[in-house]
N, C-alpha and C positions, 0 to 999 in steps of 0.2 A: 946918639944914633945907634950905639952898640946894643943898648937894651932892646929896642924894637926889633933889630935884626936877629938878636939871639932869641927873643921871644917868638918871632915868626918861625925860626928854624926849629925850636922845640915844639911849637904847635904843629908844624908839618910832620915832624917825627912822630908825635903822639897820634896824629891822624892816620899815618901809615901803619902804626902799631895796631890801632883799633880795627882798621880794615883787614890787616893780616890775621888778627885773632878772630874777630867776629864770632860766628857760631859754627865755623868750619870752612873748608875750602869751597871755592865756587864750583859751578857745575862742570867745568872743563879742566879742573886742576886736581892733581893728586894730593894725598895727605889724609892719613887715617890714624886713629888711636889703635893701641894694641888689641883692645877688645873688638873693634871694628874689623881689624885684620883677621882675627880668629874666626869671626862669623863669616867673613867673605871667603876665606880659605875653605871652610866647610861647605859653603854654598857652591863654590867652584867644583869641588870634588864630587859633590852629590849630583850636580848638573851633568858633569862629564860621564858619570856612571849611569845616568838616566833615572836617578831616584828623584823624580820631580817633586814628590811630597816633602822630602827632607830638604831639598834645595829651596823650596818655598819658605819653609820654617827658618832656615839659616839666613836667607837673604832678607827676611823681615827683621831679624836681629841686626844684620849689618846696616840696613837702612836706618834703624833707630839710632845706631851708634854713629853713623856718618851719613846723614840724610842728603847732603849735597855733593858727596863724592861721586865723580864721574864714573869710575870703574864699577862701583857698586850699583849705581843706577842703571848702567848699561847691562850688567849681568842680570839685574832684576827684570829688565824689559825683555831680555832673551828668555828667561825662565817663564815669564808670562806668555810670551809668544809660543813657546813649546807646549804650553798647556791650553792653547787656543783661547787665552784670555786677552783678546785683541785690544779692547779699550784700555785695559790696565797697561799693556805694553806701550801704547801710544802715550799715556799719561806719564809713565816712568821715564820715557826717553824725551819728553818734551823739553825743548831748550838745549838739548845736547847737540853739539856740532860734530862733524866728522862723518865719513862714509859709513862707518859701522853703525852709528846711531840712525842714519838715514835709511840704511838697509832694513833695520828692525821696523821703523815707522812705515816705510813703504810697503813691506809685507803685511803689516798689521792693517793698514788702510785697505790694501787689496783684498784681504780675506774678510773684512767687514763689509765689502761692497762699495766703499768710498773710492771709486776708481780714479776720479780726478786728482784727489790729494795723493793717492798712490803714485800716479804718474809724476806729480811734482817732486815727491821725495826720491823716487827711483831715478828720474832724469838728473837731479842734483847729484845723487850718488855716483852716477856714471860719468860725471865730469871729472872725477878723480882718475888720473891716468894709471893709478895703481890698481884700480878695480876692473876686473874682467868677470862679468856676470851675464851670461847669455839669457838666463831666465828673466832678469830684471830688464834687459834690453827689449826682449819680445813683449813682456807684459806692459812696459811703459808705452810701447808703440800701440798695443792693442787698447790700452786704457784711453789713449787720446782719440781713438775711434769709437769709444763707447758712450759718448755723451747721451744722456737720456735713457740709457738702458738700465734694466733691473736684473742683475745677474741671477741666474738659476730660478727664474720665475716658473712655477709649476702650474700647469693648466690641465683641465680634463679630469681624469680619474684620480682618486686619492691613493690608490694602490694598484699595482700591476705585477704579475709574475710571468716570467718567460722561462722556457726550458733551455738549459745550457747543453749544447752538443758536446761530443767528445768524451762520453762515459768511459772510464777505465784509465784516464790520464788526469793529471792535476790541473791542466790549463783551464782557466776560468774564461771561456769564450762565450760571449753574449750576443745574440742576434738583436738588432735594434734598427732604427732609422736615423740617418744623419742628413739633415736638410732634405728630407723626403726620399732619400736613397736607402734601400735596404742593404745593410752591411753586417759584417761580423766585427765585433770589437773585443778587446781583451782587457780584463781587469788587471791593471798594472800599478800596484801600490808603490813601485819605485819611482813614480812620477807624481807630482802634485796636481797637475792640470789634465784636461783632456788633450791628448796628442793625436793629431790627424796626419794621415800619410802625406809626406812632402811631395810625392809624385802627383798628387791631385791638387794640393794647395801649396803655394810658395810662401805665403805670408800668414801670420796669425789672423784669426777671424772670429767673429761672433756667430755661433751656429745654434741649431736646435736639435734636440734628441727626442725620439719617441720610442716608448717601450710598450709592447702590446698594442691594443687598439687605440687607446685614448690617453695614455699617460705621457704628457709632453713637457719637456723642460726647455724653456726658451732663454735666449741670451746667455748661452754657455760659452765662456772664453775657451778658445782652442788654439794651442800652439802647434808647430809642425815638427815631424820627426820621420826619419827614413824607416819604414816598416817592411821593406822588401825581405830582409833577413828572416823575420818572424813568420812572414807569409810563406816563404819557401819551406821553412822547417815544419810548420803545421800543415802544409799542403793545402792551404785555403787562404784567400785574400783577406788579410786583416787590415781594415781601413782606419781603425782608431784604437787608442789605448785610454782606458778610463782610470784617471788618477784619483788620489785620495780626496782632493778638494771636491770633486764631483760626487764621489761615493758618500761623503759626509752630508752633502746637501740633499741627497735623495734617500737618506736613512736606509741604506741598502742592507739586505740580508743575502748572503750567498751560501749555497750548500752544494759542494761539488759532488758528494756521494748521492745526494738527492736530485742532482742536475737542475737545481732551482736557483733563480736570480730574482729577487723581489725588490721593487722600488716603492717608496712611499712619499706622500706629501708631508706627513707629520711624524713626530717621534713615536716609535713603537712601544708597546707595553713590554716590560721585562719578561722574557721567557720563563716558564715555571721552573725549569731545571737547567739553569745556566750559571756559569761562573763569570763574574764581572772582571774584566782585564783592563787596568788603566793603560792608556796609550800616551806616548810622548812623541812630539813632533819637532825634530831638530830644524831650526830656521822656519818653523811653522808649516813645513811641507813634507819632511822626511819622517815617515811613520816608524816608530820604534816601540819595542816593549821589552820588559825585563823578564828573564827566565831564571829559574834556579837549576844549576847544573851539578850542585853538590849541597849537602846539608851543613857545610862548614861556613864560617863567617865570611869568607871570600868566595862564596859559591854562586854569586849572581853574575849574569852576563847580559849585556845590552844587545838586543838583536834588531837589526834593520829588517823590516817586513817587506819582502820583495816577492810579489806573486808572479813575477815574470822569470824568476829563477826556479827551475823545475826540479830541483833536488829537494829533499825534505828539510834538511838543516845543515848548515856549514858553520864550523867553529874554527877560530884561530888555534894554532898549536898550543899556545900558552893556556888557553881555556880548555882544550881537550885534556891536557895533562892535569889541570886543576879539577876536572870532572872525575878523575879516577878511572877513566876508560882504559881498557887494555889495548893499546895501540898496535900491539903485535898481532892482534886478531883482525885488524882492519884489512880489507881486501879490495882489489880493483873490481870495477863493475863493467859489464859489457856495454859498449857504446859511450861510456864516459871518457873524459880526457885521461890519458895514461898516468898523469901525476896524481889523480884523485884516488882516494881509498875510502871505503865505507865500513862502519862498524856501529855498534850500539852503545848508548850511554847508560851506565848503571843507575843514574839518578837524573830525572828531568821532570820539572814541574812548570806549568804555565798558570799563574794565579793559583787557584785552589785545585787545579786538575793535575793529577799525577799520571804521567805517561812514561815512566821509567822504562828503559829498554828501547826508546825511540832511536832510529838510525841517524847518524851524523856523518858528514863528509869531511875528510881531511885533505888539504891541498888546494882548496878553491882559492882564487886570488881575492885579495881584499884592498889592494892599493887604491883602486878607483873610488871605492867607498870611503876609505879613510881620508882621502884628499877632499872629499865633498862635505864632510861633517866636522863639527867642533866638539865631538863627544868621543868617548873611548868605546870603540865598537868591538864587541866580543864575537859576533857572528851574524849570519843571515838566516832569517826564518823564511824558507822558500815555500812554493806552492804545495809541495808535498806535505808540509806541516799543516798549512791552512786547510788542506783537503780532508783532514780527519775531523774537522769541526763544521758545525753550522754556525756561521759568523754573522753577527748583527751589529751594525754601527749604532752606538748609543750616545746620548748626551751630545748630539751634533758632532760625533767623532772623538770626544774626549775619552771614551772607553769603548770596549767591545764586549758583547755577550758571546761567550763561547759555549757551545753545546757539543759534547763529545758524542759521536755516532753510537747509539745504543747497540748496534749490531756488532760492534767490535768486541773481540774477546781476547783472552790471554793476559799475561801480567801487564799491569799499567794500562790496560785498555787497548793494547796493540793487537793486530790481526795474528792469529795463530798460523804459523807456516813452518814447513820443514827447514827452509833455508833461513839461517839466522841473519843473513845480510840481504834485506829486501832490495829488489831491483826497481828503483823509482822510474817512472815514465815522465818525460817532460820535454821542454823545448827551451831554447835560449831566449833571452829578451832581445829587443831590437838591436841589431848589430850596427857597427859603424858603417857609414855609407860605402857601398862598393859599386863597381861599374856594371855588375851583372843586373839585368832587368828582373823585375819582380814578376809574379804571376799575373795573368791576364785579369784585369779588373772587370767585374760585371757592370753593366750599364745601369742607369738609374731605374729603380723599380724592378730590376732583375733579381732573381734569387741567387745569393752567393753560392758558388760551386765549391765542393769539397770532395776529396777522394773517398775510397772505401773506408768504412769504420774499422777500428781495430777489433781484435778478438773480444768476445763478450767478457766483461769482468765478473768477479764473484757477485752473486746475488746479494744485494743489500737494500733493504726497504728505505725509500725516501722519507724525509720528515714531512708531516702534514703542513699544509700552507695553502695560499691562494692558488686556484687552478690555473696552470699555465695557458697562455693563449696559443691555440694550435696553429695559428697563422704565423707565429714567430719562431718556428722550428726548422731551421735550415739543415742540410746534410751535415754529418759529423766530420770535423777535421781529424786528421790522423794523430795518433800519439807520436811522441818523438823522444830521442835519446836525451839524457840529462846533460845539460851544459850550463855554464854560468850566465848570469844576467850581464848585459852590457850597458844597462841603463843606470842612472843615478837620479835620485829625487831632485827635482828642480824647485 
């Protein structure tokens, strides 16, 4: 009897050894070779710095070395999501359990338009008591109401252009129609979705947008946000914020100096004289891009693109020091918070465009941004920076075409001025809810009201493009003092 028992024990031990060794750990267990660890560490570092190209190369090596390792597959899916490679993100995270994996899959399904599977994943994720994700909560609720809908279905014209009011300031205010009501909306790249004023809608909803006479976007998912603060600051009723997910689907071009906002049904042709700028999306919705702040090896900074922050550029102190800027020359600016100072960067490049001498802000808060992202944030690219370019969303948002305004002069393409510390004009992003009432809202079909326009800016010829629709030109909202954004990409 002892031989059979001993034989069975040895057989069981052998079986356990085979299972343990196999071809690597299972999808939800740790364990990597030294080579796999090196590749994974490189991928993690590149991802955190926003170098999506190198992160993709490194994670491919890590996956080859440890194809079943959970941490490796999860990071690979996050990298794919950040590059808007949604099908790849779903494939890489398939079979992985845990709220972190469900978050990736839920977002990937949502951005591909598979709203029912997005709801399944996000609802499962929210069952974890450790997860607090308002975006996922609202999107899951909206997705359950979206059966049979086709998000971002474009009808009517194939292209439309409208004139943006507010010349002289960086605010990207766009006249359009929301469910048949003529409104003013603000381009807000600090949000992923369309955000509608919570004073008029209490729950997420599916809405339609119209630009010009006949360019209509149906089944647009819209979340809610308090817009009373931005409305008071601009002196005009802002009823919606246009987030990056909407901008990508409409293949938008915006040109603040030319006062033009263009929407299209299809991908545009590359502009003849433009620089292609790769874009990185943390969690699939937070728009980031890398800038060079010095010509040294550590001279890159990952910038969160926030068009509702109406300063030109804000950098953390460590990055300002790394840039070689003379901080003793930075000065306070009229109307800005007292802790802020502004000066110029001796070296600054976006893609292939050199705009050395560009102004940067010291002292802007970063904690809200840092708590929202899983990357190493170096600064904020505000509306003042975007306003010196004609910007076109390319490759469904995977990159931007940047065209520097040809009327700009001086070193690095900056405007010539006697004052070395330009005074940016701007407004804060939507503030936290307050008890103060917002401006009076126009009724449906009424023309949104706005106060007197600011003083005329310097004459700068607009870029050629589709002729704006004269019926979509409301009065100009006023310019405002520079303050920080209160939003964070959802």
